[in-house]
mmCIF file as gemmi writes it, N, C-alpha and C atoms, coordinates in Angstrom:
data_model
loop_
_atom_site.group_PDB
_atom_site.id
_atom_site.type_symbol
_atom_site.label_atom_id
_atom_site.label_alt_id
_atom_site.label_comp_id
_atom_site.label_asym_id
_atom_site.label_entity_id
_atom_site.label_seq_id
_atom_site.pdbx_PDB_ins_code
_atom_site.Cartn_x
_atom_site.Cartn_y
_atom_site.Cartn_z
_atom_site.occupancy
_atom_site.B_iso_or_equiv
_atom_site.pdbx_formal_charge
_atom_site.auth_seq_id
_atom_site.auth_asym_id
_atom_site.pdbx_PDB_model_num
ATOM 1 N N . MET Axp A 1 ? -37.09 -4.772 13.183 1 0 ? 1 A 1
ATOM 2 C CA . MET Axp A 1 ? -35.665 -4.465 13.293 1 0 ? 1 A 1
ATOM 3 C C . MET Axp A 1 ? -35.473 -2.971 13.018 1 0 ? 1 A 1
ATOM 4 N N . PHE Axp A 2 ? -34.724 -2.312 13.871 1 0 ? 2 A 1
ATOM 5 C CA . PHE Axp A 2 ? -34.433 -0.901 13.693 1 0 ? 2 A 1
ATOM 6 C C . PHE Axp A 2 ? -33.465 -0.71 12.541 1 0 ? 2 A 1
ATOM 7 N N . LYS Axp A 3 ? -33.564 0.413 11.89 1 0 ? 3 A 1
ATOM 8 C CA . LYS Axp A 3 ? -32.702 0.717 10.746 1 0 ? 3 A 1
ATOM 9 C C . LYS Axp A 3 ? -31.96 2.017 10.985 1 0 ? 3 A 1
ATOM 10 N N . ARG Axp A 4 ? -30.794 2.144 10.365 1 0 ? 4 A 1
ATOM 11 C CA . ARG Axp A 4 ? -30.032 3.393 10.385 1 0 ? 4 A 1
ATOM 12 C C . ARG Axp A 4 ? -30.655 4.363 9.383 1 0 ? 4 A 1
ATOM 13 N N . HIS Axp A 5 ? -30.169 5.593 9.367 1 0 ? 5 A 1
ATOM 14 C CA . HIS Axp A 5 ? -30.711 6.579 8.432 1 0 ? 5 A 1
ATOM 15 C C . HIS Axp A 5 ? -30.5 6.159 6.977 1 0 ? 5 A 1
ATOM 16 N N . ASN Axp A 6 ? -29.495 5.312 6.712 1 0 ? 6 A 1
ATOM 17 C CA . ASN Axp A 6 ? -29.244 4.853 5.346 1 0 ? 6 A 1
ATOM 18 C C . ASN Axp A 6 ? -29.947 3.528 5.054 1 0 ? 6 A 1
ATOM 19 N N . ARG Axp A 7 ? -30.866 3.132 5.924 1 0 ? 7 A 1
ATOM 20 C CA . ARG Axp A 7 ? -31.725 1.952 5.783 1 0 ? 7 A 1
ATOM 21 C C . ARG Axp A 7 ? -31.001 0.639 6.038 1 0 ? 7 A 1
ATOM 22 N N . ARG Axp A 8 ? -29.747 0.69 6.499 1 0 ? 8 A 1
ATOM 23 C CA . ARG Axp A 8 ? -29.006 -0.523 6.84 1 0 ? 8 A 1
ATOM 24 C C . ARG Axp A 8 ? -29.334 -0.872 8.281 1 0 ? 8 A 1
ATOM 25 N N . ALA Axp A 9 ? -29.602 -2.152 8.556 1 0 ? 9 A 1
ATOM 26 C CA . ALA Axp A 9 ? -29.91 -2.586 9.92 1 0 ? 9 A 1
ATOM 27 C C . ALA Axp A 9 ? -28.679 -2.399 10.804 1 0 ? 9 A 1
ATOM 28 N N . TYR Axp A 10 ? -28.884 -2.263 12.103 1 0 ? 10 A 1
ATOM 29 C CA . TYR Axp A 10 ? -27.772 -2.043 13.039 1 0 ? 10 A 1
ATOM 30 C C . TYR Axp A 10 ? -26.785 -3.208 13.049 1 0 ? 10 A 1
ATOM 31 N N . ASN Axp A 11 ? -27.246 -4.408 12.768 1 0 ? 11 A 1
ATOM 32 C CA . ASN Axp A 11 ? -26.357 -5.566 12.757 1 0 ? 11 A 1
ATOM 33 C C . ASN Axp A 11 ? -25.953 -5.984 11.334 1 0 ? 11 A 1
ATOM 34 N N . GLU Axp A 12 ? -26.227 -5.145 10.359 1 0 ? 12 A 1
ATOM 35 C CA . GLU Axp A 12 ? -25.925 -5.454 8.946 1 0 ? 12 A 1
ATOM 36 C C . GLU Axp A 12 ? -24.594 -4.82 8.542 1 0 ? 12 A 1
ATOM 37 N N . LEU Axp A 13 ? -23.693 -5.629 7.981 1 0 ? 13 A 1
ATOM 38 C CA . LEU Axp A 13 ? -22.402 -5.123 7.515 1 0 ? 13 A 1
ATOM 39 C C . LEU Axp A 13 ? -22.562 -4.303 6.247 1 0 ? 13 A 1
ATOM 40 N N . ARG Axp A 14 ? -21.637 -3.406 6.039 1 0 ? 14 A 1
ATOM 41 C CA . ARG Axp A 14 ? -21.6 -2.687 4.768 1 0 ? 14 A 1
ATOM 42 C C . ARG Axp A 14 ? -21.189 -3.665 3.675 1 0 ? 14 A 1
ATOM 43 N N . LYS Axp A 15 ? -21.547 -3.37 2.432 1 0 ? 15 A 1
ATOM 44 C CA . LYS Axp A 15 ? -21.182 -4.206 1.301 1 0 ? 15 A 1
ATOM 45 C C . LYS Axp A 15 ? -19.648 -4.263 1.195 1 0 ? 15 A 1
ATOM 46 N N . ILE Axp A 16 ? -19.099 -5.448 0.996 1 0 ? 16 A 1
ATOM 47 C CA . ILE Axp A 16 ? -17.653 -5.64 0.879 1 0 ? 16 A 1
ATOM 48 C C . ILE Axp A 16 ? -17.322 -6.114 -0.528 1 0 ? 16 A 1
ATOM 49 N N . GLU Axp A 17 ? -16.328 -5.458 -1.148 1 0 ? 17 A 1
ATOM 50 C CA . GLU Axp A 17 ? -15.827 -5.868 -2.465 1 0 ? 17 A 1
ATOM 51 C C . GLU Axp A 17 ? -14.31 -6.01 -2.371 1 0 ? 17 A 1
ATOM 52 N N . ILE Axp A 18 ? -13.76 -7.091 -2.932 1 0 ? 18 A 1
ATOM 53 C CA . ILE Axp A 18 ? -12.321 -7.316 -2.932 1 0 ? 18 A 1
ATOM 54 C C . ILE Axp A 18 ? -11.89 -7.661 -4.353 1 0 ? 18 A 1
ATOM 55 N N . GLU Axp A 19 ? -10.953 -6.873 -4.897 1 0 ? 19 A 1
ATOM 56 C CA . GLU Axp A 19 ? -10.43 -7.128 -6.238 1 0 ? 19 A 1
ATOM 57 C C . GLU Axp A 19 ? -8.94 -7.445 -6.121 1 0 ? 19 A 1
ATOM 58 N N . GLN Axp A 20 ? -8.584 -8.685 -6.419 1 0 ? 20 A 1
ATOM 59 C CA . GLN Axp A 20 ? -7.19 -9.112 -6.333 1 0 ? 20 A 1
ATOM 60 C C . GLN Axp A 20 ? -6.419 -8.698 -7.581 1 0 ? 20 A 1
ATOM 61 N N . SER Axp A 21 ? -5.106 -8.616 -7.469 1 0 ? 21 A 1
ATOM 62 C CA . SER Axp A 21 ? -4.211 -8.252 -8.584 1 0 ? 21 A 1
ATOM 63 C C . SER Axp A 21 ? -4.648 -6.935 -9.216 1 0 ? 21 A 1
ATOM 64 N N . PHE Axp A 22 ? -4.963 -5.962 -8.383 1 0 ? 22 A 1
ATOM 65 C CA . PHE Axp A 22 ? -5.457 -4.667 -8.864 1 0 ? 22 A 1
ATOM 66 C C . PHE Axp A 22 ? -4.381 -3.893 -9.616 1 0 ? 22 A 1
ATOM 67 N N . LEU Axp A 23 ? -3.129 -3.971 -9.151 1 0 ? 23 A 1
ATOM 68 C CA . LEU Axp A 23 ? -2.013 -3.291 -9.8 1 0 ? 23 A 1
ATOM 69 C C . LEU Axp A 23 ? -1.222 -4.284 -10.653 1 0 ? 23 A 1
ATOM 70 N N . ASN Axp A 24 ? -0.583 -3.808 -11.716 1 0 ? 24 A 1
ATOM 71 C CA . ASN Axp A 24 ? 0.143 -4.687 -12.626 1 0 ? 24 A 1
ATOM 72 C C . ASN Axp A 24 ? 1.51 -5.104 -12.106 1 0 ? 24 A 1
ATOM 73 N N . HIS Axp A 25 ? 2.228 -4.239 -11.392 1 0 ? 25 A 1
ATOM 74 C CA . HIS Axp A 25 ? 3.634 -4.489 -11.124 1 0 ? 25 A 1
ATOM 75 C C . HIS Axp A 25 ? 3.987 -5.101 -9.776 1 0 ? 25 A 1
ATOM 76 N N . PRO Axp A 26 ? 3.328 -4.785 -8.669 1 0 ? 26 A 1
ATOM 77 C CA . PRO Axp A 26 ? 3.742 -5.412 -7.41 1 0 ? 26 A 1
ATOM 78 C C . PRO Axp A 26 ? 3.523 -6.922 -7.437 1 0 ? 26 A 1
ATOM 79 N N . PHE Axp A 27 ? 4.24 -7.625 -6.562 1 0 ? 27 A 1
ATOM 80 C CA . PHE Axp A 27 ? 4.108 -9.072 -6.427 1 0 ? 27 A 1
ATOM 81 C C . PHE Axp A 27 ? 2.657 -9.448 -6.128 1 0 ? 27 A 1
ATOM 82 N N . GLY Axp A 28 ? 2.009 -8.685 -5.288 1 0 ? 28 A 1
ATOM 83 C CA . GLY Axp A 28 ? 0.609 -8.92 -4.949 1 0 ? 28 A 1
ATOM 84 C C . GLY Axp A 28 ? -0.068 -7.609 -4.612 1 0 ? 28 A 1
ATOM 85 N N . SER Axp A 29 ? -1.326 -7.481 -4.972 1 0 ? 29 A 1
ATOM 86 C CA . SER Axp A 29 ? -2.063 -6.266 -4.646 1 0 ? 29 A 1
ATOM 87 C C . SER Axp A 29 ? -3.548 -6.592 -4.522 1 0 ? 29 A 1
ATOM 88 N N . VAL Axp A 30 ? -4.244 -5.753 -3.781 1 0 ? 30 A 1
ATOM 89 C CA . VAL Axp A 30 ? -5.676 -5.931 -3.601 1 0 ? 30 A 1
ATOM 90 C C . VAL Axp A 30 ? -6.324 -4.561 -3.421 1 0 ? 30 A 1
ATOM 91 N N . LEU Axp A 31 ? -7.499 -4.392 -3.981 1 0 ? 31 A 1
ATOM 92 C CA . LEU Axp A 31 ? -8.327 -3.215 -3.756 1 0 ? 31 A 1
ATOM 93 C C . LEU Axp A 31 ? -9.506 -3.69 -2.92 1 0 ? 31 A 1
ATOM 94 N N . TYR Axp A 32 ? -9.625 -3.146 -1.698 1 0 ? 32 A 1
ATOM 95 C CA . TYR Axp A 32 ? -10.645 -3.569 -0.746 1 0 ? 32 A 1
ATOM 96 C C . TYR Axp A 32 ? -11.613 -2.415 -0.543 1 0 ? 32 A 1
ATOM 97 N N . LYS Axp A 33 ? -12.897 -2.677 -0.683 1 0 ? 33 A 1
ATOM 98 C CA . LYS Axp A 33 ? -13.919 -1.653 -0.477 1 0 ? 33 A 1
ATOM 99 C C . LYS Axp A 33 ? -14.937 -2.166 0.533 1 0 ? 33 A 1
ATOM 100 N N . GLN Axp A 34 ? -15.254 -1.315 1.519 1 0 ? 34 A 1
ATOM 101 C CA . GLN Axp A 34 ? -16.313 -1.608 2.473 1 0 ? 34 A 1
ATOM 102 C C . GLN Axp A 34 ? -17.032 -0.305 2.754 1 0 ? 34 A 1
ATOM 103 N N . GLY Axp A 35 ? -18.238 -0.181 2.239 1 0 ? 35 A 1
ATOM 104 C CA . GLY Axp A 35 ? -18.957 1.082 2.329 1 0 ? 35 A 1
ATOM 105 C C . GLY Axp A 35 ? -18.205 2.145 1.553 1 0 ? 35 A 1
ATOM 106 N N . ASN Axp A 36 ? -17.948 3.299 2.188 1 0 ? 36 A 1
ATOM 107 C CA . ASN Axp A 36 ? -17.201 4.383 1.536 1 0 ? 36 A 1
ATOM 108 C C . ASN Axp A 36 ? -15.699 4.29 1.782 1 0 ? 36 A 1
ATOM 109 N N . THR Axp A 37 ? -15.256 3.238 2.456 1 0 ? 37 A 1
ATOM 110 C CA . THR Axp A 37 ? -13.834 3.054 2.739 1 0 ? 37 A 1
ATOM 111 C C . THR Axp A 37 ? -13.194 2.242 1.616 1 0 ? 37 A 1
ATOM 112 N N . VAL Axp A 38 ? -12.096 2.761 1.058 1 0 ? 38 A 1
ATOM 113 C CA . VAL Axp A 38 ? -11.377 2.079 -0.011 1 0 ? 38 A 1
ATOM 114 C C . VAL Axp A 38 ? -9.914 1.954 0.405 1 0 ? 38 A 1
ATOM 115 N N . ILE Axp A 39 ? -9.378 0.738 0.341 1 0 ? 39 A 1
ATOM 116 C CA . ILE Axp A 39 ? -7.996 0.479 0.731 1 0 ? 39 A 1
ATOM 117 C C . ILE Axp A 39 ? -7.273 -0.191 -0.422 1 0 ? 39 A 1
ATOM 118 N N . LEU Axp A 40 ? -6.111 0.344 -0.78 1 0 ? 40 A 1
ATOM 119 C CA . LEU Axp A 40 ? -5.247 -0.265 -1.783 1 0 ? 40 A 1
ATOM 120 C C . LEU Axp A 40 ? -4.016 -0.787 -1.062 1 0 ? 40 A 1
ATOM 121 N N . ALA Axp A 41 ? -3.769 -2.081 -1.147 1 0 ? 41 A 1
ATOM 122 C CA . ALA Axp A 41 ? -2.618 -2.687 -0.483 1 0 ? 41 A 1
ATOM 123 C C . ALA Axp A 41 ? -1.793 -3.44 -1.516 1 0 ? 41 A 1
ATOM 124 N N . SER Axp A 42 ? -0.463 -3.375 -1.372 1 0 ? 42 A 1
ATOM 125 C CA . SER Axp A 42 ? 0.412 -4.122 -2.274 1 0 ? 42 A 1
ATOM 126 C C . SER Axp A 42 ? 1.564 -4.722 -1.478 1 0 ? 42 A 1
ATOM 127 N N . ALA Axp A 43 ? 2.15 -5.782 -2.012 1 0 ? 43 A 1
ATOM 128 C CA . ALA Axp A 43 ? 3.257 -6.473 -1.343 1 0 ? 43 A 1
ATOM 129 C C . ALA Axp A 43 ? 4.4 -6.662 -2.331 1 0 ? 43 A 1
ATOM 130 N N . ILE Axp A 44 ? 5.616 -6.438 -1.843 1 0 ? 44 A 1
ATOM 131 C CA . ILE Axp A 44 ? 6.818 -6.616 -2.66 1 0 ? 44 A 1
ATOM 132 C C . ILE Axp A 44 ? 7.831 -7.402 -1.825 1 0 ? 44 A 1
ATOM 133 N N . PRO Axp A 45 ? 8.165 -8.636 -2.221 1 0 ? 45 A 1
ATOM 134 C CA . PRO Axp A 45 ? 9.159 -9.394 -1.451 1 0 ? 45 A 1
ATOM 135 C C . PRO Axp A 45 ? 10.572 -8.877 -1.72 1 0 ? 45 A 1
ATOM 136 N N . GLN Axp A 46 ? 11.374 -8.878 -0.684 1 0 ? 46 A 1
ATOM 137 C CA . GLN Axp A 46 ? 12.775 -8.481 -0.817 1 0 ? 46 A 1
ATOM 138 C C . GLN Axp A 46 ? 13.628 -9.498 -0.067 1 0 ? 46 A 1
ATOM 139 N N . ASN Axp A 47 ? 14.831 -9.756 -0.55 1 0 ? 47 A 1
ATOM 140 C CA . ASN Axp A 47 ? 15.69 -10.791 0.015 1 0 ? 47 A 1
ATOM 141 C C . ASN Axp A 47 ? 16.711 -10.25 0.999 1 0 ? 47 A 1
ATOM 142 N N . PHE Axp A 48 ? 16.28 -9.486 1.979 1 0 ? 48 A 1
ATOM 143 C CA . PHE Axp A 48 ? 17.189 -9.05 3.024 1 0 ? 48 A 1
ATOM 144 C C . PHE Axp A 48 ? 16.407 -8.804 4.311 1 0 ? 48 A 1
ATOM 145 N N . VAL Axp A 49 ? 17.117 -8.87 5.402 1 0 ? 49 A 1
ATOM 146 C CA . VAL Axp A 49 ? 16.543 -8.585 6.721 1 0 ? 49 A 1
ATOM 147 C C . VAL Axp A 49 ? 17.476 -7.611 7.419 1 0 ? 49 A 1
ATOM 148 N N . PRO Axp A 50 ? 17.04 -6.967 8.491 1 0 ? 50 A 1
ATOM 149 C CA . PRO Axp A 50 ? 17.934 -6.09 9.253 1 0 ? 50 A 1
ATOM 150 C C . PRO Axp A 50 ? 19.126 -6.892 9.79 1 0 ? 50 A 1
ATOM 151 N N . PRO Axp A 51 ? 20.251 -6.231 10.014 1 0 ? 51 A 1
ATOM 152 C CA . PRO Axp A 51 ? 21.461 -6.929 10.463 1 0 ? 51 A 1
ATOM 153 C C . PRO Axp A 51 ? 21.26 -7.823 11.692 1 0 ? 51 A 1
ATOM 154 N N . PHE Axp A 52 ? 20.412 -7.412 12.643 1 0 ? 52 A 1
ATOM 155 C CA . PHE Axp A 52 ? 20.248 -8.217 13.853 1 0 ? 52 A 1
ATOM 156 C C . PHE Axp A 52 ? 19.512 -9.534 13.598 1 0 ? 52 A 1
ATOM 157 N N . LEU Axp A 53 ? 18.892 -9.709 12.411 1 0 ? 53 A 1
ATOM 158 C CA . LEU Axp A 53 ? 18.206 -10.961 12.09 1 0 ? 53 A 1
ATOM 159 C C . LEU Axp A 53 ? 18.999 -11.845 11.125 1 0 ? 53 A 1
ATOM 160 N N . GLU Axp A 54 ? 20.101 -11.352 10.606 1 0 ? 54 A 1
ATOM 161 C CA . GLU Axp A 54 ? 20.87 -12.143 9.642 1 0 ? 54 A 1
ATOM 162 C C . GLU Axp A 54 ? 21.309 -13.465 10.262 1 0 ? 54 A 1
ATOM 163 N N . GLY Axp A 55 ? 21.111 -14.546 9.514 1 0 ? 55 A 1
ATOM 164 C CA . GLY Axp A 55 ? 21.517 -15.87 9.955 1 0 ? 55 A 1
ATOM 165 C C . GLY Axp A 55 ? 20.595 -16.534 10.959 1 0 ? 55 A 1
ATOM 166 N N . THR Axp A 56 ? 19.482 -15.901 11.305 1 0 ? 56 A 1
ATOM 167 C CA . THR Axp A 56 ? 18.564 -16.489 12.296 1 0 ? 56 A 1
ATOM 168 C C . THR Axp A 56 ? 17.475 -17.328 11.646 1 0 ? 56 A 1
ATOM 169 N N . GLY Axp A 57 ? 17.301 -17.194 10.333 1 0 ? 57 A 1
ATOM 170 C CA . GLY Axp A 57 ? 16.219 -17.906 9.658 1 0 ? 57 A 1
ATOM 171 C C . GLY Axp A 57 ? 14.871 -17.234 9.829 1 0 ? 57 A 1
ATOM 172 N N . GLN Axp A 58 ? 14.854 -16.055 10.443 1 0 ? 58 A 1
ATOM 173 C CA . GLN Axp A 58 ? 13.604 -15.322 10.647 1 0 ? 58 A 1
ATOM 174 C C . GLN Axp A 58 ? 13.416 -14.29 9.542 1 0 ? 58 A 1
ATOM 175 N N . GLY Axp A 59 ? 12.172 -13.898 9.338 1 0 ? 59 A 1
ATOM 176 C CA . GLY Axp A 59 ? 11.848 -12.894 8.341 1 0 ? 59 A 1
ATOM 177 C C . GLY Axp A 59 ? 11.555 -11.548 8.97 1 0 ? 59 A 1
ATOM 178 N N . TRP Axp A 60 ? 11.215 -10.585 8.118 1 0 ? 60 A 1
ATOM 179 C CA . TRP Axp A 60 ? 10.963 -9.226 8.568 1 0 ? 60 A 1
ATOM 180 C C . TRP Axp A 60 ? 9.874 -8.639 7.687 1 0 ? 60 A 1
ATOM 181 N N . ILE Axp A 61 ? 8.889 -8.03 8.304 1 0 ? 61 A 1
ATOM 182 C CA . ILE Axp A 61 ? 7.802 -7.384 7.556 1 0 ? 61 A 1
ATOM 183 C C . ILE Axp A 61 ? 7.772 -5.916 7.95 1 0 ? 61 A 1
ATOM 184 N N . THR Axp A 62 ? 7.721 -5.039 6.959 1 0 ? 62 A 1
ATOM 185 C CA . THR Axp A 62 ? 7.535 -3.616 7.224 1 0 ? 62 A 1
ATOM 186 C C . THR Axp A 62 ? 6.282 -3.15 6.504 1 0 ? 62 A 1
ATOM 187 N N . ALA Axp A 63 ? 5.768 -2.022 6.916 1 0 ? 63 A 1
ATOM 188 C CA . ALA Axp A 63 ? 4.56 -1.491 6.305 1 0 ? 63 A 1
ATOM 189 C C . ALA Axp A 63 ? 4.651 0.023 6.226 1 0 ? 63 A 1
ATOM 190 N N . GLU Axp A 64 ? 4.016 0.568 5.217 1 0 ? 64 A 1
ATOM 191 C CA . GLU Axp A 64 ? 3.876 2.01 5.081 1 0 ? 64 A 1
ATOM 192 C C . GLU Axp A 64 ? 2.394 2.316 5.005 1 0 ? 64 A 1
ATOM 193 N N . TYR Axp A 65 ? 2.017 3.431 5.579 1 0 ? 65 A 1
ATOM 194 C CA . TYR Axp A 65 ? 0.605 3.807 5.621 1 0 ? 65 A 1
ATOM 195 C C . TYR Axp A 65 ? 0.481 5.257 5.179 1 0 ? 65 A 1
ATOM 196 N N . GLY Axp A 66 ? -0.475 5.529 4.343 1 0 ? 66 A 1
ATOM 197 C CA . GLY Axp A 66 ? -0.702 6.904 3.928 1 0 ? 66 A 1
ATOM 198 C C . GLY Axp A 66 ? -2.134 7.093 3.466 1 0 ? 66 A 1
ATOM 199 N N . MET Axp A 67 ? -2.652 8.269 3.726 1 0 ? 67 A 1
ATOM 200 C CA . MET Axp A 67 ? -3.99 8.6 3.252 1 0 ? 67 A 1
ATOM 201 C C . MET Axp A 67 ? -3.864 9.653 2.166 1 0 ? 67 A 1
ATOM 202 N N . LEU Axp A 68 ? -4.715 9.563 1.178 1 0 ? 68 A 1
ATOM 203 C CA . LEU Axp A 68 ? -4.672 10.52 0.079 1 0 ? 68 A 1
ATOM 204 C C . LEU Axp A 68 ? -5.169 11.891 0.532 1 0 ? 68 A 1
ATOM 205 N N . PRO Axp A 69 ? -4.636 12.956 -0.053 1 0 ? 69 A 1
ATOM 206 C CA . PRO Axp A 69 ? -5.15 14.286 0.267 1 0 ? 69 A 1
ATOM 207 C C . PRO Axp A 69 ? -6.655 14.348 -0.019 1 0 ? 69 A 1
ATOM 208 N N . ALA Axp A 70 ? -7.361 15.043 0.797 1 0 ? 70 A 1
ATOM 209 C CA . ALA Axp A 70 ? -8.828 15.212 0.681 1 0 ? 70 A 1
ATOM 210 C C . ALA Axp A 70 ? -9.584 13.91 0.894 1 0 ? 70 A 1
ATOM 211 N N . SER Axp A 71 ? -8.973 12.928 1.563 1 0 ? 71 A 1
ATOM 212 C CA . SER Axp A 71 ? -9.694 11.687 1.844 1 0 ? 71 A 1
ATOM 213 C C . SER Axp A 71 ? -10.64 11.829 3.038 1 0 ? 71 A 1
ATOM 214 N N . ALA Axp A 72 ? -10.514 12.937 3.756 1 0 ? 72 A 1
ATOM 215 C CA . ALA Axp A 72 ? -11.412 13.233 4.876 1 0 ? 72 A 1
ATOM 216 C C . ALA Axp A 72 ? -11.724 14.729 4.863 1 0 ? 72 A 1
ATOM 217 N N . GLN Axp A 73 ? -12.718 15.126 5.625 1 0 ? 73 A 1
ATOM 218 C CA . GLN Axp A 73 ? -13.14 16.535 5.609 1 0 ? 73 A 1
ATOM 219 C C . GLN Axp A 73 ? -12.103 17.448 6.241 1 0 ? 73 A 1
ATOM 220 N N . SER Axp A 74 ? -11.406 16.949 7.248 1 0 ? 74 A 1
ATOM 221 C CA . SER Axp A 74 ? -10.402 17.78 7.895 1 0 ? 74 A 1
ATOM 222 C C . SER Axp A 74 ? -9.013 17.266 7.537 1 0 ? 74 A 1
ATOM 223 N N . ARG Axp A 75 ? -8.016 18.055 7.818 1 0 ? 75 A 1
ATOM 224 C CA . ARG Axp A 75 ? -6.648 17.654 7.516 1 0 ? 75 A 1
ATOM 225 C C . ARG Axp A 75 ? -6.239 16.446 8.374 1 0 ? 75 A 1
ATOM 226 N N . ILE Axp A 76 ? -5.545 15.499 7.764 1 0 ? 76 A 1
ATOM 227 C CA . ILE Axp A 76 ? -5.147 14.26 8.463 1 0 ? 76 A 1
ATOM 228 C C . ILE Axp A 76 ? -3.649 14.305 8.687 1 0 ? 76 A 1
């Protein structure tokens, strides 16, 4: 089997680590690590929807995305 320069096989996944309830205050949070990639995600429920969904019984999910300064070699 061929190996990459870091000795990982071409069909071998990077090590995955998941830590639940990483933060104290949000309703839910997780710290996800795969190789050198680290993701912090949190969830906060709120009891409102945009006006066009009021009374429909449907929900609404929004998301924010941000990378930390110096998380990559070039400016992001």
